Structure formats: structure tokens, C-alpha cells
gemmi code that builds the backbone of each chain (N, CA, C; Angstrom):
import gemmi

chains = {
    "A": [
        ("UNK", (31.450, 0.278, 18.573), (32.061, 1.525, 19.157), (30.951, 1.913, 20.375)),
        ("UNK", (31.320, 2.690, 21.437), (30.416, 2.579, 22.272), (29.427, 3.831, 21.990)),
        ("UNK", (28.243, 3.089, 22.959), (27.018, 3.693, 22.359), (26.676, 4.572, 23.658)),
        ("UNK", (26.028, 5.676, 23.484), (25.559, 6.774, 24.175), (24.107, 7.215, 24.364)),
        ("UNK", (23.289, 6.809, 25.127), (22.061, 6.549, 25.098), (21.688, 8.001, 26.355)),
        ("UNK", (20.371, 9.268, 25.627), (19.956, 10.127, 26.932), (18.406, 9.854, 26.968)),
        ("UNK", (17.950, 9.815, 28.019), (16.727, 10.080, 28.166), (16.174, 11.159, 29.325)),
        ("UNK", (14.991, 11.783, 29.164), (14.248, 11.593, 28.644), (14.699, 12.431, 26.869)),
        ("UNK", (13.894, 11.924, 25.353), (14.771, 13.055, 24.742), (14.079, 14.187, 25.135)),
        ("UNK", (12.706, 14.319, 25.490), (12.219, 15.518, 25.742), (11.521, 15.968, 26.758)),
        ("UNK", (11.114, 16.801, 27.381), (11.343, 17.675, 28.930), (10.266, 18.569, 29.064)),
        ("UNK", (9.454, 18.947, 29.411), (9.121, 20.142, 29.880), (8.640, 20.663, 30.826)),
        ("UNK", (8.759, 21.340, 31.563), (8.919, 21.778, 33.157), (8.041, 23.213, 33.144)),
        ("UNK", (7.269, 23.063, 34.546), (6.983, 24.630, 34.817), (8.139, 24.962, 35.711)),
        ("UNK", (7.970, 26.331, 35.289), (9.461, 27.163, 36.306), (9.272, 26.935, 37.773)),
        ("UNK", (10.438, 26.614, 38.611), (10.734, 25.975, 39.670), (10.581, 24.642, 39.999)),
        ("UNK", (10.243, 23.932, 39.173), (10.211, 22.587, 39.126), (11.797, 21.610, 39.206)),
        ("UNK", (11.541, 20.403, 39.467), (13.164, 19.724, 39.367), (12.965, 18.783, 38.405)),
        ("UNK", (13.949, 18.598, 38.007), (14.116, 17.289, 37.020), (15.742, 16.539, 37.057)),
        ("UNK", (15.310, 15.316, 36.400), (16.688, 14.589, 36.216), (16.868, 13.825, 35.093)),
        ("UNK", (18.285, 14.086, 34.431), (18.268, 13.870, 33.367), (19.227, 12.368, 33.072)),
        ("UNK", (19.202, 11.784, 32.165), (20.005, 10.577, 32.479), (20.760, 10.233, 31.122)),
        ("UNK", (22.010, 9.393, 31.472), (23.093, 9.612, 30.529), (23.535, 7.466, 30.805)),
        ("UNK", (22.949, 7.354, 29.542), (23.648, 5.653, 29.658), (24.676, 5.654, 28.660)),
        ("UNK", (25.815, 4.703, 29.021), (26.552, 4.644, 28.041), (27.191, 2.746, 28.079)),
        ("UNK", (27.867, 2.435, 27.078), (27.468, 0.650, 27.214), (29.009, 0.451, 27.306)),
        ("UNK", (30.150, 0.950, 27.387), (31.253, 0.457, 27.921), (31.862, 1.434, 29.110)),
        ("UNK", (32.766, 0.755, 29.405), (33.368, 1.546, 30.574), (34.565, 2.812, 30.209)),
        ("UNK", (34.267, 3.948, 31.015), (34.838, 4.793, 30.069), (35.685, 5.934, 31.412)),
        ("UNK", (36.728, 6.682, 30.845), (37.637, 7.600, 32.027), (37.068, 9.097, 32.150)),
        ("UNK", (35.992, 9.278, 31.247), (35.780, 10.607, 31.719), (34.171, 10.367, 31.180)),
        ("UNK", (33.900, 11.399, 31.658), (32.462, 11.899, 30.809), (31.895, 13.577, 31.128)),
        ("UNK", (31.689, 13.946, 30.124), (31.054, 15.540, 29.856), (29.584, 15.769, 29.752)),
        ("UNK", (29.114, 16.738, 30.659), (27.834, 17.431, 30.484), (27.988, 18.721, 30.199)),
        ("UNK", (26.899, 18.593, 28.720), (27.248, 19.948, 27.983), (25.610, 20.706, 28.048)),
        ("UNK", (25.554, 22.231, 27.998), (24.032, 22.718, 27.960), (24.034, 23.397, 26.468)),
        ("UNK", (23.397, 23.464, 25.696), (23.753, 24.153, 24.104), (22.287, 25.160, 24.259)),
        ("UNK", (22.667, 26.434, 24.528), (21.911, 27.511, 24.450), (21.265, 27.728, 22.904)),
        ("UNK", (20.400, 28.505, 23.326), (19.185, 29.018, 22.387), (20.590, 29.260, 20.566)),
        ("UNK", (21.573, 29.768, 21.240), (22.178, 30.620, 20.167), (23.264, 29.427, 19.372)),
        ("UNK", (23.021, 28.088, 20.074), (24.023, 27.228, 19.503), (24.946, 26.896, 20.320)),
        ("UNK", (25.765, 27.245, 20.922), (26.676, 27.325, 22.032), (26.964, 26.348, 23.134)),
        ("UNK", (27.790, 25.229, 22.889), (27.857, 24.065, 24.009), (28.531, 24.672, 25.164)),
        ("UNK", (28.136, 24.998, 26.135), (28.433, 25.282, 27.403), (28.979, 23.851, 28.325)),
        ("UNK", (30.148, 24.058, 28.633), (30.428, 23.282, 29.560), (29.579, 23.201, 30.942)),
        ("UNK", (29.147, 22.084, 31.798), (28.427, 21.959, 32.777), (29.373, 21.137, 33.904)),
        ("UNK", (29.806, 20.213, 33.668), (30.223, 19.299, 34.499), (31.187, 18.320, 33.592)),
        ("UNK", (32.642, 18.031, 33.861), (33.404, 17.250, 33.839), (33.668, 15.902, 34.880)),
        ("UNK", (32.988, 14.845, 34.500), (32.526, 13.844, 35.966), (33.248, 12.721, 35.155)),
        ("UNK", (34.023, 11.956, 35.789), (34.507, 10.635, 35.214), (34.099, 9.718, 36.400)),
        ("UNK", (33.601, 10.364, 37.699), (33.227, 9.437, 38.951), (32.861, 10.458, 39.610)),
        ("UNK", (31.672, 9.790, 40.569), (31.356, 10.572, 41.762), (30.119, 11.611, 41.390)),
        ("UNK", (30.392, 12.748, 42.669), (29.164, 13.920, 42.617), (29.591, 15.314, 42.428)),
        ("UNK", (29.321, 16.429, 41.668), (29.745, 17.367, 41.735), (28.747, 18.358, 42.051)),
        ("UNK", (29.040, 19.678, 41.981), (27.692, 20.483, 42.281), (28.001, 21.641, 41.647)),
        ("UNK", (27.134, 22.479, 41.027), (27.425, 23.895, 40.693), (26.327, 24.652, 40.659)),
        ("UNK", (26.195, 24.968, 42.069), (24.626, 25.872, 42.084), (23.119, 25.078, 42.184)),
        ("UNK", (22.706, 25.651, 41.071), (21.190, 24.352, 41.369), (21.426, 23.274, 40.538)),
        ("UNK", (22.737, 23.119, 39.675), (23.033, 22.035, 39.142), (23.809, 20.960, 39.989)),
        ("UNK", (23.609, 19.614, 39.374), (24.235, 18.936, 39.859), (24.854, 17.376, 39.211)),
        ("UNK", (25.642, 16.734, 39.037), (25.826, 15.525, 38.637), (26.613, 14.598, 39.199)),
        ("UNK", (25.794, 13.343, 39.110), (26.195, 12.250, 39.496), (26.973, 11.039, 38.724)),
        ("UNK", (27.709, 10.651, 38.644), (28.602, 9.309, 37.553), (28.690, 8.385, 38.603)),
        ("UNK", (28.518, 7.002, 38.023), (28.560, 5.824, 38.755), (28.614, 5.016, 37.529)),
        ("UNK", (30.279, 4.947, 37.153), (30.850, 4.384, 36.566), (30.810, 2.760, 36.263)),
        ("UNK", (30.579, 2.081, 37.384), (30.707, 0.899, 37.202), (29.627, 0.425, 36.808)),
        ("UNK", (28.289, 1.242, 36.951), (27.317, 1.073, 36.106), (26.813, 1.532, 34.966)),
        ("UNK", (27.608, 2.063, 34.536), (27.250, 2.722, 33.081), (26.134, 3.802, 32.758)),
        ("UNK", (26.383, 4.930, 33.823), (25.195, 5.910, 33.769), (25.626, 7.142, 34.362)),
        ("UNK", (24.963, 8.060, 34.027), (25.439, 9.579, 34.637), (23.962, 9.963, 34.843)),
        ("UNK", (24.017, 10.734, 35.651), (22.736, 11.653, 35.957), (23.008, 13.152, 36.171)),
        ("UNK", (22.159, 14.038, 35.243), (22.109, 15.231, 35.378), (21.030, 15.895, 36.204)),
        ("UNK", (21.183, 16.825, 37.552), (20.013, 17.342, 38.314), (19.810, 18.787, 38.331)),
        ("UNK", (18.583, 19.414, 37.870), (18.227, 20.398, 37.894), (16.956, 21.290, 39.194)),
        ("UNK", (17.858, 21.762, 39.756), (16.391, 21.894, 40.624), (16.156, 23.517, 40.889)),
        ("UNK", (15.153, 23.593, 40.980), (14.351, 25.111, 41.071), (14.718, 25.797, 39.526)),
        ("UNK", (14.120, 24.880, 38.414), (14.593, 25.116, 37.453), (13.649, 27.150, 36.635)),
        ("UNK", (14.468, 27.481, 35.768), (14.234, 28.532, 35.599), (14.239, 28.775, 34.165)),
        ("UNK", (13.266, 29.695, 33.263), (13.393, 29.843, 31.785), (14.738, 29.661, 31.271)),
        ("UNK", (15.642, 30.262, 31.590), (17.036, 30.099, 31.071), (17.568, 28.840, 31.216)),
        ("UNK", (17.089, 27.715, 31.759), (17.504, 26.442, 31.662), (17.327, 25.469, 30.808)),
        ("UNK", (16.677, 26.221, 30.038), (16.150, 25.674, 28.310), (17.005, 25.626, 27.254)),
        ("UNK", (16.601, 24.464, 26.720), (17.979, 24.455, 25.717), (17.749, 22.837, 25.918)),
        ("UNK", (19.561, 22.432, 24.908), (19.450, 20.897, 24.860), (20.935, 20.191, 25.620)),
        ("UNK", (20.453, 19.443, 26.620), (21.448, 18.800, 27.352), (22.153, 17.700, 26.516)),
        ("UNK", (23.283, 17.746, 26.545), (23.697, 16.557, 25.578), (25.102, 16.005, 26.876)),
        ("UNK", (25.238, 14.612, 26.917), (26.351, 14.030, 27.684), (27.468, 13.797, 26.544)),
        ("UNK", (28.634, 13.638, 27.012), (29.843, 12.784, 25.953), (30.973, 12.084, 26.622)),
        ("UNK", (31.227, 11.059, 26.149), (32.441, 9.934, 26.686), (33.269, 9.846, 25.536)),
        ("UNK", (34.188, 9.749, 26.202), (35.322, 8.688, 24.989), (34.791, 7.912, 23.818)),
        ("UNK", (35.524, 7.908, 22.822), (35.192, 6.840, 21.616), (35.617, 5.643, 22.063)),
        ("UNK", (36.939, 5.704, 23.051), (37.611, 4.218, 23.660), (38.559, 4.876, 24.322)),
        ("UNK", (39.034, 4.002, 25.226), (40.335, 4.497, 26.504), (40.935, 5.359, 25.971)),
        ("UNK", (41.437, 5.798, 26.302), (42.552, 7.268, 26.094), (42.231, 7.897, 24.926)),
        ("UNK", (41.247, 7.937, 24.098), (41.100, 8.760, 23.193), (40.477, 9.941, 23.507)),
        ("UNK", (41.097, 11.215, 22.280), (40.723, 12.187, 23.135), (38.910, 12.420, 22.579)),
        ("UNK", (38.976, 11.931, 21.282), (37.936, 12.315, 20.488), (36.423, 11.356, 21.688)),
        ("UNK", (35.550, 12.584, 21.464), (34.350, 12.270, 21.943), (32.891, 11.854, 21.143)),
        ("UNK", (32.554, 10.843, 21.890), (30.801, 10.360, 20.980), (29.764, 11.182, 22.052)),
        ("UNK", (28.489, 11.878, 21.209), (27.956, 12.229, 22.008), (26.596, 11.732, 22.078)),
        ("UNK", (25.790, 12.031, 23.157), (24.541, 11.573, 23.106), (23.360, 12.368, 22.323)),
        ("UNK", (22.136, 12.031, 21.683), (21.147, 12.623, 20.704), (20.544, 14.076, 21.833)),
        ("UNK", (20.657, 13.930, 23.109), (20.621, 14.951, 23.788), (19.030, 14.955, 24.133)),
        ("UNK", (18.771, 15.870, 25.445), (17.820, 15.658, 26.132), (17.258, 17.258, 25.998)),
        ("UNK", (16.219, 17.312, 25.026), (15.299, 18.794, 24.896), (14.456, 19.155, 26.157)),
        ("UNK", (14.977, 20.146, 27.002), (14.494, 20.929, 27.927), (13.459, 22.009, 27.595)),
        ("UNK", (12.670, 22.645, 27.962), (11.774, 23.564, 28.251), (11.090, 23.844, 29.153)),
        ("UNK", (11.475, 25.071, 29.524), (10.948, 25.490, 31.174), (10.278, 26.842, 30.784)),
        ("UNK", (8.913, 26.394, 31.365), (7.682, 27.456, 31.184), (7.478, 28.413, 32.409)),
        ("UNK", (7.216, 29.403, 32.067), (7.236, 30.618, 33.355), (5.984, 30.427, 33.788)),
    ],
    "B": [
        ("UNK", (39.491, 31.892, 32.356), (38.447, 31.055, 31.577), (39.159, 30.935, 29.960)),
        ("UNK", (38.966, 29.637, 29.861), (39.462, 28.937, 28.375), (38.482, 30.117, 27.425)),
        ("UNK", (38.576, 30.196, 26.246), (38.040, 30.931, 25.671), (38.421, 30.315, 24.020)),
        ("UNK", (37.035, 29.920, 23.090), (37.679, 29.626, 21.885), (36.419, 30.374, 21.059)),
        ("UNK", (36.956, 30.974, 19.847), (36.558, 32.294, 19.094), (36.300, 31.005, 17.489)),
        ("UNK", (35.351, 31.865, 16.937), (34.901, 31.315, 15.974), (34.810, 32.559, 14.736)),
        ("UNK", (35.351, 32.323, 13.402), (35.474, 33.315, 12.932), (34.290, 34.233, 12.478)),
        ("UNK", (33.507, 33.562, 12.284), (32.050, 34.253, 11.995), (30.750, 33.388, 12.867)),
        ("UNK", (29.728, 34.260, 12.909), (28.686, 33.257, 13.611), (27.555, 32.835, 12.400)),
        ("UNK", (27.445, 33.467, 11.671), (26.905, 33.339, 10.394), (27.889, 33.790, 8.925)),
        ("UNK", (27.233, 32.874, 8.151), (28.149, 32.864, 7.011), (27.321, 32.237, 5.657)),
        ("UNK", (26.838, 33.110, 4.721), (26.139, 32.870, 3.405), (27.188, 32.709, 2.287)),
        ("UNK", (27.285, 31.370, 1.797), (27.877, 31.397, 0.705), (27.365, 30.587, -0.617)),
        ("UNK", (28.293, 30.731, -1.862), (27.492, 30.222, -2.780), (27.908, 29.067, -3.457)),
        ("UNK", (27.274, 27.984, -3.802), (27.819, 26.592, -4.314), (29.006, 26.980, -5.270)),
        ("UNK", (30.397, 26.151, -4.650), (31.093, 26.372, -5.622), (32.240, 27.220, -4.842)),
        ("UNK", (32.463, 27.974, -4.163), (32.853, 28.618, -3.418), (33.875, 28.143, -2.578)),
        ("UNK", (35.121, 28.595, -2.174), (35.954, 27.963, -1.583), (35.374, 28.644, 0.051)),
        ("UNK", (35.442, 27.572, 0.854), (35.155, 28.551, 2.516), (36.150, 28.030, 3.516)),
        ("UNK", (36.207, 29.240, 4.202), (37.484, 29.125, 5.492), (36.767, 29.536, 6.713)),
        ("UNK", (36.730, 28.474, 7.281), (36.205, 28.492, 8.511), (37.695, 28.376, 9.636)),
        ("UNK", (37.888, 29.601, 10.519), (38.499, 29.765, 11.405), (38.325, 29.475, 12.706)),
        ("UNK", (39.211, 29.020, 13.752), (38.809, 28.324, 15.008), (40.041, 29.144, 16.113)),
        ("UNK", (40.160, 29.651, 16.721), (41.327, 30.663, 17.687), (40.922, 30.132, 19.222)),
        ("UNK", (42.214, 29.651, 19.916), (41.762, 29.121, 21.367), (43.132, 29.874, 22.073)),
        ("UNK", (42.857, 30.151, 23.020), (43.942, 31.222, 23.921), (44.655, 30.570, 24.854)),
        ("UNK", (44.395, 29.015, 24.979), (44.722, 28.377, 26.243), (45.948, 27.377, 25.726)),
        ("UNK", (46.709, 27.445, 25.154), (47.771, 26.590, 24.825), (47.305, 24.874, 24.544)),
        ("UNK", (46.163, 24.845, 24.329), (45.305, 23.622, 24.349), (46.283, 22.624, 23.211)),
        ("UNK", (46.541, 21.527, 23.380), (46.921, 20.428, 22.181), (45.877, 20.123, 21.445)),
        ("UNK", (44.855, 19.995, 21.358), (43.782, 19.108, 20.814), (42.753, 20.201, 20.539)),
        ("UNK", (42.408, 20.283, 19.151), (41.450, 21.305, 18.562), (40.545, 20.114, 17.387)),
        ("UNK", (39.503, 20.503, 17.473), (38.114, 19.665, 17.028), (37.466, 20.457, 15.989)),
        ("UNK", (37.167, 20.140, 14.733), (35.873, 20.420, 14.152), (34.585, 19.398, 14.199)),
        ("UNK", (33.877, 20.045, 14.588), (32.014, 19.232, 14.277), (31.334, 19.658, 13.520)),
        ("UNK", (30.537, 19.252, 12.988), (29.325, 19.913, 12.242), (28.037, 18.880, 12.902)),
        ("UNK", (27.087, 19.810, 13.432), (25.255, 19.603, 13.883), (24.598, 19.573, 13.093)),
        ("UNK", (24.028, 18.846, 12.900), (22.607, 19.041, 11.952), (21.383, 18.035, 12.821)),
        ("UNK", (20.111, 18.513, 12.456), (18.875, 17.998, 13.029), (18.510, 16.784, 13.294)),
        ("UNK", (18.628, 15.608, 13.470), (18.331, 14.250, 13.822), (19.870, 13.359, 13.853)),
        ("UNK", (20.802, 14.341, 13.322), (21.973, 13.844, 13.337), (23.219, 13.907, 14.225)),
        ("UNK", (22.877, 14.823, 15.041), (23.466, 15.179, 16.480), (25.091, 16.019, 15.933)),
        ("UNK", (25.832, 15.709, 16.777), (27.208, 16.185, 16.513), (28.099, 15.161, 15.946)),
        ("UNK", (28.729, 15.315, 15.033), (29.451, 14.339, 14.069), (30.754, 15.094, 14.008)),
        ("UNK", (32.116, 14.763, 14.366), (33.347, 14.894, 14.070), (33.623, 14.837, 12.758)),
        ("UNK", (34.562, 16.130, 12.122), (34.872, 16.210, 10.692), (36.431, 15.974, 10.999)),
        ("UNK", (37.423, 16.510, 11.635), (38.790, 16.870, 11.729), (38.898, 16.471, 13.507)),
        ("UNK", (40.050, 16.182, 13.842), (40.741, 16.364, 15.076), (42.352, 16.404, 14.619)),
        ("UNK", (43.044, 17.727, 15.458), (44.293, 18.213, 15.254), (45.051, 17.824, 16.438)),
        ("UNK", (45.690, 17.008, 16.756), (46.430, 16.855, 18.236), (47.739, 17.562, 18.413)),
        ("UNK", (48.043, 18.142, 17.022), (49.536, 18.727, 17.241), (49.496, 19.787, 16.370)),
        ("UNK", (50.152, 20.973, 16.482), (50.669, 21.452, 15.255), (51.214, 20.583, 13.787)),
        ("UNK", (50.461, 21.096, 12.714), (50.640, 20.378, 11.099), (50.180, 18.962, 11.274)),
        ("UNK", (49.611, 18.598, 12.551), (48.937, 16.826, 12.899), (47.660, 17.010, 12.798)),
        ("UNK", (46.822, 16.051, 11.931), (45.175, 15.818, 11.903), (45.050, 14.592, 11.754)),
        ("UNK", (43.941, 14.154, 12.060), (43.372, 12.892, 11.972), (41.840, 13.222, 11.368)),
        ("UNK", (41.504, 12.242, 10.476), (40.122, 11.944, 10.279), (39.353, 11.942, 11.403)),
        ("UNK", (38.160, 12.388, 11.037), (36.930, 11.949, 12.103), (35.936, 11.045, 11.228)),
        ("UNK", (34.237, 11.215, 11.354), (33.565, 10.490, 11.085), (33.220, 10.724, 9.331)),
        ("UNK", (32.978, 12.230, 9.668), (32.516, 12.900, 8.078), (33.567, 13.634, 7.663)),
        ("UNK", (34.441, 13.414, 7.133), (35.851, 14.138, 6.658), (35.409, 14.530, 4.968)),
        ("UNK", (34.660, 13.722, 4.300), (34.720, 13.645, 3.128), (34.340, 15.150, 2.674)),
        ("UNK", (34.811, 15.919, 1.590), (34.453, 17.397, 1.289), (35.147, 18.511, 1.896)),
        ("UNK", (35.798, 18.173, 3.243), (36.968, 19.203, 3.898), (38.290, 19.050, 4.459)),
        ("UNK", (38.936, 19.834, 4.197), (40.122, 19.570, 4.859), (40.538, 21.139, 5.919)),
        ("UNK", (41.601, 20.310, 6.470), (41.871, 21.499, 7.637), (43.165, 21.953, 7.505)),
        ("UNK", (43.448, 22.622, 8.150), (44.953, 23.476, 8.290), (45.367, 23.922, 9.405)),
        ("UNK", (46.615, 23.475, 10.301), (47.226, 23.925, 11.740), (48.468, 24.326, 12.006)),
        ("UNK", (48.889, 25.459, 11.322), (49.901, 26.096, 11.121), (50.705, 26.536, 12.439)),
        ("UNK", (49.280, 27.123, 13.211), (50.238, 27.330, 14.669), (49.113, 26.751, 15.727)),
        ("UNK", (49.289, 26.614, 17.021), (49.051, 25.874, 17.894), (47.812, 26.336, 18.308)),
        ("UNK", (47.413, 27.797, 18.078), (46.052, 28.200, 18.919), (45.265, 28.462, 17.380)),
        ("UNK", (45.274, 27.872, 16.524), (44.453, 28.024, 15.420), (43.973, 26.940, 14.261)),
        ("UNK", (43.042, 26.611, 14.453), (42.809, 25.558, 13.377), (41.684, 25.757, 12.276)),
        ("UNK", (41.793, 25.657, 11.236), (41.023, 25.954, 10.184), (40.480, 25.164, 9.337)),
        ("UNK", (38.899, 25.185, 9.036), (38.368, 24.137, 8.384), (38.055, 24.465, 7.039)),
        ("UNK", (38.337, 24.106, 5.813), (37.825, 24.402, 4.384), (37.234, 23.472, 3.746)),
        ("UNK", (36.328, 24.159, 3.045), (35.235, 23.479, 2.260), (36.041, 24.152, 0.661)),
        ("UNK", (36.636, 22.878, 0.065), (37.285, 23.325, -1.069), (36.088, 23.911, -2.280)),
        ("UNK", (35.158, 23.093, -2.279), (34.125, 23.850, -2.970), (32.534, 23.040, -2.439)),
        ("UNK", (32.293, 24.428, -1.819), (31.186, 24.480, -1.149), (29.908, 24.054, -1.874)),
        ("UNK", (28.931, 22.491, -1.187), (28.061, 22.426, -1.916), (26.531, 22.249, -0.721)),
        ("UNK", (25.609, 22.409, -1.191), (24.402, 22.737, -0.922), (24.218, 21.729, 0.626)),
        ("UNK", (24.856, 20.541, 0.698), (24.741, 19.675, 1.735), (25.717, 19.919, 2.464)),
        ("UNK", (26.321, 20.847, 2.684), (27.137, 20.934, 3.611), (26.614, 22.483, 4.565)),
        ("UNK", (25.493, 22.948, 4.138), (24.725, 23.623, 4.773), (24.650, 23.168, 6.455)),
        ("UNK", (24.890, 23.671, 7.367), (24.774, 23.142, 8.698), (25.527, 24.311, 9.741)),
        ("UNK", (25.550, 23.774, 11.052), (26.290, 24.839, 11.931), (27.645, 23.548, 12.581)),
        ("UNK", (28.468, 24.439, 12.406), (29.932, 24.302, 12.416), (30.434, 24.415, 13.859)),
        ("UNK", (30.835, 23.418, 14.345), (31.771, 23.880, 16.090), (32.967, 23.496, 16.481)),
        ("UNK", (33.546, 24.515, 16.660), (34.880, 24.036, 17.172), (35.356, 23.778, 18.419)),
        ("UNK", (36.167, 22.951, 19.143), (36.582, 22.538, 20.292), (37.980, 22.697, 20.654)),
        ("UNK", (38.319, 22.779, 21.885), (39.708, 22.478, 21.913), (39.993, 22.028, 23.089)),
        ("UNK", (40.961, 21.417, 23.676), (41.329, 20.361, 24.790), (42.797, 20.127, 25.269)),
        ("UNK", (42.913, 20.178, 26.217), (44.302, 20.482, 26.876), (44.250, 19.046, 27.275)),
        ("UNK", (43.322, 18.113, 27.398), (43.358, 16.567, 27.730), (42.152, 16.031, 28.079)),
        ("UNK", (41.366, 15.309, 27.334), (39.767, 14.625, 27.803), (38.875, 15.966, 27.801)),
        ("UNK", (38.772, 16.880, 28.746), (38.047, 18.063, 28.642), (37.802, 18.783, 27.477)),
        ("UNK", (36.619, 19.076, 26.477), (36.447, 19.636, 25.569), (35.749, 21.145, 25.975)),
        ("UNK", (36.091, 22.175, 25.363), (35.651, 23.713, 25.432), (35.253, 24.360, 24.128)),
        ("UNK", (33.842, 24.381, 23.873), (33.420, 24.575, 22.459), (33.536, 26.351, 21.977)),
        ("UNK", (33.510, 26.760, 20.962), (33.623, 27.928, 20.626), (31.887, 28.348, 20.359)),
        ("UNK", (31.408, 29.495, 20.056), (29.746, 29.765, 20.074), (29.031, 29.514, 18.277)),
        ("UNK", (30.407, 28.822, 17.370), (29.274, 27.928, 16.457), (29.631, 29.271, 15.427)),
        ("UNK", (28.990, 28.358, 14.117), (29.361, 29.275, 13.039), (28.034, 28.376, 12.192)),
        ("UNK", (27.214, 29.102, 11.894), (25.834, 28.787, 10.878), (26.198, 29.240, 9.359)),
        ("UNK", (26.755, 28.271, 8.645), (26.752, 28.254, 7.298), (25.436, 27.615, 6.645)),
        ("UNK", (25.261, 28.559, 5.727), (24.140, 28.119, 4.566), (24.933, 28.317, 3.139)),
        ("UNK", (24.631, 27.378, 2.857), (25.451, 27.319, 0.719), (24.308, 27.380, 0.124)),
        ("UNK", (24.064, 28.419, -0.804), (23.056, 28.255, -1.512), (23.149, 28.267, -2.689)),
    ],
}
model = gemmi.Model(1)
for chain_id, residues in chains.items():
    chain = gemmi.Chain(chain_id)
    for i, (resn, *xyz) in enumerate(residues, 1):
        res = gemmi.Residue()
        res.name, res.seqid = resn, gemmi.SeqId(i, " ")
        for name, pos in zip(("N", "CA", "C"), xyz):
            atom = gemmi.Atom()
            atom.name, atom.element = name, gemmi.Element(name[0])
            atom.pos, atom.b_iso = gemmi.Position(*pos), 0.0
            res.add_atom(atom)
        chain.add_residue(res)
    model.add_chain(chain)
structure = gemmi.Structure()
structure.add_model(model)
structure.setup_entities()
């Protein structure tokens, strides 16, 4: 099945710094999602981004489907950005089921 | 806004008890999912439903069953809870491709 790898596994930043999180996938996909898991455990939707670039405030994401990767950019990080960031892609073309990466744990220190 | 709710945030049960976890979505989504999340193992799909009374096994269905009698509600049932089912349980719904998650239920089986 399709493999999803995220890097780095852990990231520690000072408040105000910028960061880039990467998601590689082993096969072509028709959609990709980025999530943020908050300290209470809820997965919050950040982006649904099959291809191209989207921006939402200090966060933006780019998916290059032909090269099988996606990037999540966080600018001017805040302590509330701390948590685990996951990317997820369909298990196979047309499937509703997702396979998740293992996540990037981000810690933003004041 | 999409809203997915779960019946409990925290739940403590005893070994052998029958446990019901409820998930409700208010957006008329066709698809609903149950996952469990464990440290080091990531998110794993337990069951998936693509319509009322329709279900499909995920990666780890053993020890679980599900019920979907109404479109908005998807129940996960632990017929006889065991300690290895202590976990974080996450429900999601999806109209097509993009999944939206509830707040999660932390279940402890003693």
C-alpha cells in the first residue's frame, strides 16, 4: 500500500520563528490533507490540498503531486501552534479511506 | 461549519463490560469512520461506513463492531472490553475525500 513519511519527527522552535514540515508519499494521490492535533487530542483540519498552494493566515501549504510531496509552512510561530501535525492521503485511487503519516511533533517555546 | 461530536471525552470501564462510543455529525455526510490512536502506532482505522447500515472493516476490526442505523450517527461497540483496548478513539465524517474529526474519547479499561 501507499507509504506516507513525514519529516522531521520532532521540531523545537522559539516563538516567532518560521518552519517547514514535509510529507512524502510513495504513489500518486488525488487528495491530501494536513491536520493539527491539539493538546486535547482533537484533529483540526488545516488544509485539503490535492495540488497547488493554499494559504490561511500564518499557515500555507503546497502539494507537488507529480513529485509526491507536500510542504506545510508555519510563519511567525506561536506557542498555540504546538502539537502534532499529520498529513494523510487516500489508501488508493478513489478510496475514501486515508493513511496517515506518523506526524511531526512541534514545540514552540515562549 | 462541520460539527462532529462524540458522546464522551473521557470514559473508564472495567474488563468485560460492553462499551458504546457514539459519534454524531450534522452535515449529512455519507461516510463515517472510527479510528484508534496509540503512541508509536499512529492512527489506525477500525471501521468505515459509507451509508446507512453499510460498513466495511478497517485495519484493526477485531474486538469491535459498529452500528449505523441513521445517517448522522455511527456507533462503535466493544462487546467485551479488554485492557488492550485502552486508547484514544477518534470519529470522523466525510462527504467525499475530506475528513472532519470529532474531539475524541479517551477510553481506559481497568
